[in-house]
N, C-alpha and C positions, 0 to 999 in steps of 0.2 A: 082704381077710379081716379079720374083727374079732377082737379078743382072745378066746381061749377061756375065760379066767377070768371067770366071772360074766356071760358073754354068752348063756348058754343056747343055744337053737337058732340064734341069729344068728351064732354062732361059725363055722359052716360057710358062711356067706354071703360072697360077695365084694362089695365096695363097687361100686355101679353106676358105670360110667364117667362118666355125666353128673354124678354127685355129685362125683367127683374134679375134673372140669372146673369145676364151680360153686364148689368150695372154693378152687381157684386164683384164679378170678375175684374171689372175696371178698377173698382175701389181697392181691391186686394193687390192687384198688379202695380198700381200707383204707389201704394204704401210700401210694397216690396222694393220698388225702384228708389224710393226715398229712404230705404233702410230703416223703416219704422218697425217697432215690435208689436204694434197693435193697429187695428183699423176700426172705423166706426160706420155703421149703417144707420142712417137717420130716416125716420118716417115723419113727414110733416102733414099736419092737419088730420082731420077725421076721415078723409077719403080713403087712405090706405086700409082702414079697418072695415070698409064696405067690401073689400075684396080680400077676404082672409087667406085664400089660397096664394095670392101674390106675397103676402107677409110670410107665409110658411115656406114658400120657395126661397125667398131671400134669406130668411134666418137659417134654414137648413144648408143652403149653399155656403153662406158665410161661416157657419160652424164647421162644415167639411173642409173648406179651404184654410181655415185657422188651424185645423189639425194637421193638414198637409204642410203648411208653411211654418208652423211653430209660432204663429202670431196669435195675439189675443183679439177676439171679435167682441166688439162693443155694440150695443143697440140703444138707440135713443128715440124718443117720441116727443114731438112738440104738437100739442093740440089744445083747443079750448073746450074739448068734449070731456065727458066724465066716463071713466071706465072702471 
Protein backbone atom coordinates (compact mmCIF):
# COMPACT_ATOMS: atom_id res chain seq x y z
CA UNK A 1 0.00 0.00 0.00
CA UNK A 2 1.12 3.51 -0.65
CA UNK A 3 0.80 6.31 1.87
CA UNK A 4 -2.69 7.77 1.91
CA UNK A 5 -1.46 11.32 2.39
CA UNK A 6 -0.95 13.01 -0.95
CA UNK A 7 -1.10 9.77 -2.92
CA UNK A 8 -4.56 10.36 -4.32
CA UNK A 9 -6.03 7.27 -5.93
CA UNK A 10 -2.73 5.39 -5.62
CA UNK A 11 -3.29 5.16 -1.86
CA UNK A 12 -5.59 2.17 -2.32
CA UNK A 13 -3.16 0.32 -4.58
CA UNK A 14 -0.85 -2.37 -3.34
CA UNK A 15 2.72 -2.35 -4.58
CA UNK A 16 3.14 -4.99 -7.28
CA UNK A 17 5.07 -8.02 -6.00
CA UNK A 18 7.47 -7.72 -8.93
CA UNK A 19 8.32 -4.16 -7.85
CA UNK A 20 9.08 -5.33 -4.31
CA UNK A 21 11.41 -8.00 -5.71
CA UNK A 22 13.13 -5.51 -8.04
CA UNK A 23 13.61 -3.08 -5.14
CA UNK A 24 15.38 -5.77 -3.12
CA UNK A 25 17.49 -6.71 -6.16
CA UNK A 26 18.55 -3.06 -6.47
CA UNK A 27 19.41 -2.78 -2.77
CA UNK A 28 21.54 -5.93 -2.91
CA UNK A 29 23.28 -4.98 -6.15
CA UNK A 30 24.07 -1.50 -4.85
CA UNK A 31 25.48 -2.91 -1.61
CA UNK A 32 27.53 -5.44 -3.60
CA UNK A 33 28.98 -2.73 -5.82
CA UNK A 34 29.93 -0.77 -2.71
CA UNK A 35 31.56 -3.92 -1.30
CA UNK A 36 29.32 -3.97 1.75
CA UNK A 37 28.98 -7.09 3.87
CA UNK A 38 25.34 -6.37 4.71
CA UNK A 39 22.29 -4.63 3.31
CA UNK A 40 19.08 -3.38 4.89
CA UNK A 41 15.48 -3.42 3.75
CA UNK A 42 13.41 -0.69 5.40
CA UNK A 43 9.64 -0.66 5.72
CA UNK A 44 8.27 2.82 6.44
CA UNK A 45 4.89 3.50 7.97
CA UNK A 46 2.01 1.17 8.62
CA UNK A 47 1.08 0.84 4.95
CA UNK A 48 3.49 -2.02 4.20
CA UNK A 49 1.71 -4.16 6.79
CA UNK A 50 -1.61 -3.72 4.99
CA UNK A 51 -0.11 -5.79 2.15
CA UNK A 52 1.54 -8.67 3.98
CA UNK A 53 2.32 -10.55 0.76
CA UNK A 54 4.55 -7.65 -0.34
CA UNK A 55 6.46 -7.89 2.96
CA UNK A 56 6.80 -11.65 2.54
CA UNK A 57 8.14 -11.35 -1.02
CA UNK A 58 10.66 -8.68 0.01
CA UNK A 59 11.88 -10.60 3.06
CA UNK A 60 12.13 -13.95 1.29
CA UNK A 61 13.91 -12.37 -1.69
CA UNK A 62 16.36 -10.57 0.61
CA UNK A 63 17.12 -13.73 2.58
CA UNK A 64 17.65 -15.73 -0.62
CA UNK A 65 20.01 -13.12 -2.06
CA UNK A 66 21.85 -12.86 1.25
CA UNK A 67 22.50 -16.59 1.05
CA UNK A 68 23.73 -16.33 -2.55
CA UNK A 69 26.00 -13.34 -1.94
CA UNK A 70 27.22 -14.14 1.56
CA UNK A 71 25.90 -10.80 2.75
CA UNK A 72 23.84 -10.23 5.88
CA UNK A 73 20.23 -9.13 5.35
CA UNK A 74 18.82 -6.68 7.89
CA UNK A 75 15.23 -5.56 8.21
CA UNK A 76 13.94 -2.38 9.83
CA UNK A 77 10.50 -0.93 10.43
CA UNK A 78 9.62 2.69 11.17
CA UNK A 79 5.99 3.20 12.10
CA UNK A 80 3.83 4.89 14.67
CA UNK A 81 1.58 1.85 14.71
CA UNK A 82 1.50 -0.87 17.35
CA UNK A 83 2.31 -4.45 16.40
